[in-house]
C-alpha positions as CSV (number, residue, x, y, z in Angstrom):
1,M,37.3,9.8,6.5
2,K,37.2,6.1,6.3
3,N,34.3,4.2,8.0
4,I,34.3,0.7,9.5
5,L,30.9,-0.7,10.2
6,V,30.9,-3.0,13.3
7,P,27.5,-4.8,13.8
8,I,27.2,-6.2,17.3
9,D,24.6,-8.4,18.9
10,F,25.9,-8.4,22.5
11,S,26.7,-12.1,22.3
12,N,30.0,-13.6,23.4
13,A,31.5,-12.6,20.0
14,T,31.0,-8.9,20.7
15,P,34.3,-8.2,22.5
16,S,36.3,-9.9,19.7
17,V,34.4,-8.1,17.0
18,I,35.0,-4.8,18.7
19,K,38.7,-5.6,19.1
20,A,39.1,-6.4,15.4
21,G,37.2,-3.2,14.5
22,R,39.5,-1.2,16.9
23,V,42.6,-2.6,15.2
24,L,41.4,-1.7,11.7
25,A,40.3,1.7,12.8
26,R,43.7,2.5,14.2
27,E,45.5,1.1,11.2
28,H,43.3,3.1,8.7
29,H,42.6,6.2,10.8
30,A,38.9,5.4,10.5
31,R,35.7,6.0,12.3
32,I,33.9,3.0,13.9
33,V,30.2,2.9,13.3
34,L,28.7,0.5,15.9
35,I,25.3,-0.8,15.0
36,S,22.9,-3.2,16.6
37,V,20.0,-4.5,14.5
38,A,16.9,-5.9,16.1
39,P,14.4,-7.8,14.0
40,L,11.0,-6.1,13.7
41,P,8.5,-7.6,16.1
42,A,5.5,-9.6,14.8
43,L,2.4,-7.6,14.0
44,A,0.6,-8.9,17.1
45,E,3.5,-7.7,19.3
46,V,3.4,-4.3,17.6
47,A,-0.3,-3.9,18.3
48,S,0.3,-4.4,22.0
49,M,3.3,-2.1,22.3
50,A,3.4,1.6,23.1
51,A,4.8,3.7,20.2
52,E,7.9,4.7,22.1
53,D,8.6,1.0,22.9
54,F,8.5,0.1,19.2
55,V,10.6,3.0,18.0
56,G,13.0,2.7,20.9
57,S,14.2,5.5,23.1
58,A,17.6,7.0,23.6
59,E,17.6,5.5,27.2
60,G,16.7,1.9,26.2
61,P,18.9,-1.0,27.1
62,V,20.3,-1.5,23.6
63,A,21.1,2.2,23.3
64,A,22.8,2.1,26.7
65,K,25.0,-0.9,25.8
66,L,25.9,0.7,22.5
67,A,26.8,4.0,24.2
68,H,28.9,2.1,26.7
69,Y,31.0,0.5,24.0
70,G,31.1,3.8,22.1
71,D,32.3,5.6,25.2
72,K,35.1,3.1,25.8
73,L,36.3,3.4,22.2
74,N,36.1,7.2,22.3
75,A,38.2,7.2,25.5
76,E,40.9,5.4,23.5
77,G,40.9,8.2,21.0
78,L,38.8,6.5,18.3
79,E,35.9,8.3,16.7
80,T,32.8,6.2,17.2
81,Q,29.2,6.5,16.2
82,P,26.8,4.0,17.9
83,F,23.2,3.5,16.9
84,E,20.5,0.9,16.6
85,R,18.2,-0.1,13.8
86,Y,15.2,-2.3,13.4
87,G,14.5,-4.7,10.5
88,P,16.0,-7.7,8.9
89,P,19.6,-7.8,10.3
90,A,21.5,-8.8,7.2
91,E,19.7,-6.3,4.9
92,C,20.1,-3.5,7.5
93,I,23.8,-4.2,7.8
94,V,24.4,-4.0,4.0
95,E,22.1,-0.9,3.7
96,E,24.1,0.8,6.4
97,A,27.4,-0.1,4.8
98,R,26.2,1.5,1.6
99,R,24.8,4.6,3.4
100,I,28.0,5.4,5.2
101,S,30.3,4.2,2.4
102,A,31.9,1.7,4.7
103,D,35.4,0.7,3.8
104,Y,35.1,-2.5,5.9
105,I,32.4,-4.5,7.7
106,V,33.7,-6.3,10.8
107,M,31.3,-8.9,12.2
108,G,31.2,-12.1,14.1
109,S,30.5,-15.6,13.1
110,H,28.7,-17.9,15.5
111,G,30.1,-21.1,13.9
112,H,26.9,-22.9,13.2
113,T,27.1,-26.3,11.5
114,A,27.0,-26.6,7.7
115,L,23.6,-28.3,8.0
116,Y,22.3,-25.3,10.0
117,E,23.7,-22.9,7.5
118,A,22.2,-24.8,4.5
119,L,18.8,-24.9,6.1
120,V,18.6,-21.6,7.8
121,G,21.3,-19.5,6.3
122,S,23.2,-16.9,8.3
123,I,23.4,-13.2,8.6
124,T,27.1,-13.3,8.1
125,G,26.8,-15.4,5.0
126,W,24.2,-13.1,3.5
127,V,26.3,-10.0,4.2
128,L,29.4,-11.7,2.7
129,K,27.4,-12.2,-0.6
130,H,25.9,-8.7,-0.7
131,A,28.3,-6.3,1.0
132,P,29.6,-3.3,-1.0
133,C,33.0,-3.6,0.7
134,P,35.3,-6.2,2.2
135,V,33.9,-8.1,5.2
136,V,36.2,-9.3,8.0
137,V,34.6,-12.3,9.8
138,V,35.8,-12.8,13.4
139,P,35.3,-16.2,14.9
140,V,33.3,-16.4,18.1
141,L,36.2,-17.7,20.2
142,G,39.0,-15.4,19.1
143,F,40.3,-12.3,17.3
144,S,42.0,-14.0,14.3
145,P,39.9,-13.1,11.3
146,A,38.7,-16.3,9.7
147,F,37.9,-14.9,6.3
148,T,38.0,-11.6,4.4
149,S,35.9,-11.1,1.4
150,G,37.3,-8.5,-1.0
151,R,35.2,-6.5,-3.4
């Protein structure tokens, strides 16, 4: 079975990213793997957290949002696997793409300025450079894929 990795961050880009993933999944008879990656908290924050807060629980807000999107896609007849990870977002996305042998990664672009990208970089830019598969970048304001990187 083919796999389409769809990283989401619950921003205003999320509906467009999921829509693009849905279109690809239908076209390729593929499973959608929804992932949300949260950066690891700073050491001081970890020290003050309960273990279950750090690891995350199946009933947490992120898990609930992922399950909501997964349930909607499943109701449309698409196989969906939602889950959350913790760590550096770009690296986690690429690692997950390798782990599931993703055929595509579909992700959003928040459209920062060139100066911002040069100084700070972007998750999408890093994923484009390191992904083991084609990456479809969905602009924040619409569904038309802005760029596809083929590998």
